[in-house]
Every structure is written in structure tokens, then in C-alpha cells.
C-alpha positions in Angstrom: 44.9 -38.8 -17.1 42.7 -38.6 -20.2 40.2 -41.0 -18.7 40.0 -39.0 -15.5 39.4 -35.8 -17.4 36.8 -37.5 -19.6 34.9 -38.7 -16.5 35.6 -36.3 -13.6 36.2 -33.3 -15.8 32.8 -33.6 -17.4 31.2 -33.9 -14.0 33.0 -30.8 -12.7 31.8 -28.9 -15.7 28.3 -30.1 -15.1 28.5 -29.0 -11.5 29.7 -25.5 -12.5 27.0 -25.2 -15.1 24.3 -26.4 -12.7 25.4 -23.8 -10.1 25.3 -21.1 -12.7 21.8 -22.2 -13.8 20.7 -22.3 -10.2 21.8 -18.7 -9.7 19.8 -17.6 -12.7 16.7 -19.6 -11.6 17.1 -18.2 -8.0 17.1 -14.6 -9.3 14.1 -15.1 -11.5 12.2 -16.9 -8.7 12.9 -14.0 -6.3 11.8 -11.5 -8.9 8.6 -13.4 -9.7 7.8 -13.8 -6.0 8.3 -10.1 -5.5 6.0 -9.2 -8.4 3.2 -11.5 -7.0 3.5 -10.0 -3.6 3.3 -6.5 -5.1 0.1 -7.4 -7.0 -1.5 -8.6 -3.8 -0.7 -5.5 -1.9 -3.2 -2.7 -1.7 -2.3 0.8 -2.9 -2.0 2.1 0.7 0.4 -0.6 1.7 2.3 -0.9 -1.6 5.1 1.5 -0.6 5.9 -0.3 2.6 5.5 -3.7 1.0 7.8 -2.7 -1.9 10.5 -1.5 0.5 10.2 -4.7 2.6 10.4 -6.9 -0.5 13.5 -5.1 -1.7 15.2 -5.6 1.6 14.4 -9.3 1.9 15.1 -10.0 -1.7 18.6 -8.5 -1.4 19.2 -10.7 1.7 17.7 -13.7 0.0 19.9 -13.4 -3.1 23.0 -13.1 -0.9 22.2 -16.1 1.3 21.0 -18.4 -1.4 23.9 -17.5 -3.7 26.3 -18.2 -0.9 24.7 -21.6 -0.2 24.8 -22.6 -3.9 28.5 -21.6 -4.1 29.4 -23.6 -1.0 27.6 -26.7 -2.2 29.2 -26.4 -5.7 32.7 -26.1 -4.2 32.1 -29.1 -1.9 30.9 -31.2 -4.8 33.9 -30.2 -7.0 36.3 -31.1 -4.2 34.6 -34.5 -3.9 35.1 -35.0 -7.6 38.8 -34.2 -7.3 39.1 -37.0 -4.8 39.7 -34.7 -1.8 38.4 -36.1 1.5 36.0 -33.5 2.9 36.0 -34.8 6.5 39.4 -33.3 7.6 38.6 -30.1 5.7 35.3 -29.7 7.5 36.9 -30.4 10.8 39.7 -27.9 10.2 37.1 -25.4 9.0 35.2 -25.9 12.3 38.4 -25.3 14.4 39.3 -22.3 12.2 35.8 -20.9 12.5 36.0 -21.3 16.3 39.3 -19.4 16.4 38.1 -16.7 14.1 34.9 -16.4 16.3 37.0 -15.5 19.3 39.1 -13.0 17.4 36.2 -11.5 15.4 33.6 -10.8 18.1 32.7 -7.5 16.5 31.8 -9.3 13.3 29.6 -11.8 15.2 28.0 -8.9 16.9 27.3 -7.2 13.6 25.7 -10.3 12.2 23.5 -10.9 15.2 22.4 -7.3 15.3 21.7 -7.4 11.6 19.6 -10.5 12.0 17.4 -8.9 14.7 17.1 -5.7 12.6 15.7 -7.7 9.7 13.5 -10.0 11.8 12.0 -7.1 13.7 11.5 -5.1 10.5 13.2 -2.0 12.0 14.1 -0.7 8.6 13.8 -1.4 4.9 15.5 -0.3 1.7 14.3 3.3 0.9 13.6 4.3 4.5 15.1 7.5 5.9 16.7 6.7 9.2 19.2 8.1 11.7 21.7 5.7 13.3 25.2 5.9 14.7 25.1 9.7 14.4 24.3 9.6 10.6 21.1 10.3 8.8 20.2 9.2 5.3 18.3 6.9 2.9 18.9 3.2 3.3 20.3 2.0 0.0 21.4 -1.5 1.1 21.3 -3.6 4.2 22.5 -7.1 5.0 23.5 -9.1 8.1 26.7 -7.2 8.5 26.3 -3.7 7.4 23.7 -1.0 6.6 24.5 1.5 3.8 23.1 5.0 4.0 23.3 7.9 1.6 22.8 11.3 3.1 21.4 14.5 1.6 24.8 15.5 0.2 25.2 12.2 -1.6 27.8 10.8 0.8 27.5 7.0 1.3 28.0 5.8 4.9 28.7 2.1 5.7 27.5 1.4 9.3 28.3 -1.9 10.9 25.1 -3.3 12.4 26.8 -3.8 15.7 27.3 0.0 16.1 23.5 0.7 15.7 22.5 1.0 19.3 19.6 3.3 18.6 17.8 3.6 15.3 15.3 6.3 14.4 13.1 5.5 11.4 11.5 8.7 10.0 9.5 6.8 7.3 8.1 3.8 9.1 4.5 3.1 7.9 3.6 6.8 7.9 5.2 10.2 8.5 4.1 13.6 9.9 5.0 17.1 8.8 5.2 19.4 11.9 5.5 23.2 11.5 5.8 26.0 14.0 4.1 29.1 12.6 4.9 32.5 14.2 2.4 35.4 14.1 2.4 38.8 15.7 1.1 39.2 19.2 -1.7 41.5 18.0 -3.2 38.7 15.9 -6.2 36.7 17.0 -5.0 33.1 17.4 -8.5 31.7 16.7 -8.7 33.5 13.4 -5.1 32.3 12.6 -6.2 28.7 13.3 -9.2 29.1 11.0 -7.0 30.3 8.2 -4.5 27.4 8.8 -7.3 24.9 8.8 -8.6 26.3 5.5 -5.1 26.1 4.0 -4.8 22.5 5.1 -8.1 21.6 3.5 -7.2 23.2 0.2 -3.9 21.4 0.2 -5.5 18.0 0.9 -7.9 18.5 -2.0 -5.1 19.5 -4.4 -4.7 16.8 -7.1 -0.9 16.7 -6.7 -0.9 16.4 -2.9 -4.1 14.6 -2.0 -2.5 11.1 -2.6 0.4 12.1 -0.2 -1.8 13.2 2.7 -3.5 10.6 5.0 -5.3 12.9 7.5 -6.5 16.5 7.7 -4.2 19.2 9.1 -4.2 19.3 12.9 -3.9 22.5 14.9 -1.9 21.4 18.0 -2.3 24.9 19.6 -0.1 27.7 20.9 3.3 26.1 21.4 5.4 29.1 22.6 5.5 32.8 23.4 8.6 33.9 21.6 10.3 37.3 21.8 8.4 38.8 18.9 5.8 36.1 17.9 3.2 33.7 19.2 4.1 30.3 17.8 1.3 28.0 16.7 2.2 24.4 16.0 0.5 22.4 13.3 0.9 18.9 12.0 -0.3 16.8 9.0 0.0 13.1 8.6 1.4 11.9 5.3 2.6 8.8 3.5 6.2 7.7 4.2 8.9 10.1 2.8 6.3 12.6 1.7 6.4 14.8 4.8 9.1 17.1 3.4 7.4 17.9 0.1 4.1 18.4 1.9 5.7 20.7 4.4 7.3 22.9 1.7 4.1 23.3 -0.1 2.2 24.0 3.1 4.7 26.8 4.0 4.2 28.4 0.6 0.4 28.3 0.9 0.4 29.6 4.4 2.6 32.6 3.4 0.2 33.5 0.5 -2.9 33.0 2.8 -1.5 35.2 5.5 -0.6 37.9 3.0 -4.1 37.8 1.6 -5.7 37.9 5.1 -3.4 40.6 6.4 -2.0 38.4 9.1 1.4 39.6 10.2 4.3 37.2 10.4 7.0 39.0 12.4 10.6 39.0 11.4 13.7 40.1 13.5 14.6 43.7 13.5 18.0 45.2 14.4 18.7 48.8 15.6 22.4 50.0 15.3 23.5 52.6 17.8 26.6 54.5 16.7 27.3 56.1 20.0 28.0 59.8 21.1 31.7 59.7 20.1 31.0 58.8 16.5 28.2 61.4 16.4 30.7 64.1 17.5 33.2 62.9 15.0 30.7 63.2 12.2 29.7 66.7 13.2 33.4 67.7 13.3 33.9 66.4 9.7 30.8 68.3 8.6 32.2 71.5 10.2 35.5 71.2 8.5 33.9 70.6 5.2 31.7 73.7 5.8 34.8 75.9 6.5 36.5 74.7 3.3 33.5 75.7 1.3 33.5 79.1 2.9 
């Protein structure tokens, strides 16, 4: 027993130590490769490259770590004198049985593989899938993890993602519908909107976020009390919401300065004849009391 521990026990310890060191080397190698890819990326593509690198690095760490663990376990079993042939055969039969009973899991894995290969999403993207919208925090071959605006985390099996809408793929667009009064000249309104867009694009805080000048798409609707003009501006990914908020603020100030009316809903309350007669009767009673 002592001889076996001295020989095989030392080998098992070496295998465990080698697996642990391999994990550390793998993590450092993935981090180094990610840094080199980031240095080669241009400023315009850096955001997308970073998200892609984060997605693939997470998947790479998981797959490589699993391979190292399986190899280490097999080597340790061999050192313990256990014949691996029957174990592998039994594992194959067990895997086949599980495959028939876990078709949804296989579907999740295959769907996740195609999602990653086709680069449909990356970590940090804002997507809508399976009736849920949020930021992608983590994704692997089985599940995609989203966090919505309220901070709720949603775990979506990849097999349930039949339609995926990515709102931050390569670039984004802020689209606004601006309502003005019917008396306003739409050409003049368009000129003011174009000027506001040019000023926003030249602002130091927002010029890096905007890719193209503001576009006047034209009159989009004749509403009940307003002529609706649709505008759009192309931005970097995930920046469309901050640009849209600042654009609304500037448009309101510009319209106020130019005297352009932005209509708002009015409501007239009709009390009816019965209530009018009742009010007159109360006033008459009060008058008689005073007399």
C-alpha cells in the first residue's frame, strides 16, 4: 500500500497540479489573445470587437476547462488501475439514452452553436428574444442570460429563441416622431430640426456617438392635433437612447426659441344642464339665507 501511494499517489498529485496549472495558463492565454485583438482593432470597430471577444472568451474558457477536467479525470482513473474501455462504452450507451430523453437540451446546444457561429449576438448587446428584452450578460451553448431595464435577470434556453432582434448590431438608429401644429410651415420646421442635428453632431460629448448627420424622413402622419415629422440619426451601438434624449431636449429649446408650436392634448369638461340648475338652486338658497 505504501509503495502504491509512493508511486501512483505522486502521479495523481502531479496530474491534479498539471490540470490546475493548465487552467491558469489557459485563462492567461485567452486574456493575452483578447488584448492583442483589441490593440489591432480600430476605434470604430473596437466596441463590436470587444463584445465579440468577450462572448468567445467566455465560451472558450468553458470548453477548454471542460476538456482539461475530462482529460485529468481519465488519467487519474488510469492511475487507479480502472479499465477505461467499459467506462467509455457505458458512457456512450448512457449518452445515447440521455440524448433520446433530453432532446430539448440537444436543441438548446445546437441552437446556441449556430447563434455563436453566425454572430447573432455578443455580450453587451441589447436584444429581444422569447418575449424578453435586455442586455446580454452571458451566453453559452445552452442558455443566454439577459438583464432587463428593471435589473431582472432572464435565463433563456437557446432552443426557445426562434426569433432574435438585436438592437445594437454594428450600429443603431434613434428615430423620433416630432409633432407640430397644423399652422406651422413644415419646411421651416425641417430646417430647424436639421440645424439642431448639426449642433448636436458638433457637440464634444455627442460627436463620438453619432455616425451620420440627422436625416429628415418627412411628414409621417396627420394626427388629430399635430403634423408628425419623423427624423432619424445613426449612432454607435447602444448610444441611440442617450442621443435621442439629448435630441428631444434640444428640439424643445429650439422650438421655443423659434416660436414653433408643439400641440398638446386639451380636454373640455361639460357639466350638463342638470348640474347647472342644481348649482343655481344652491346659490338661490344661499341668497335667501343672507336676506
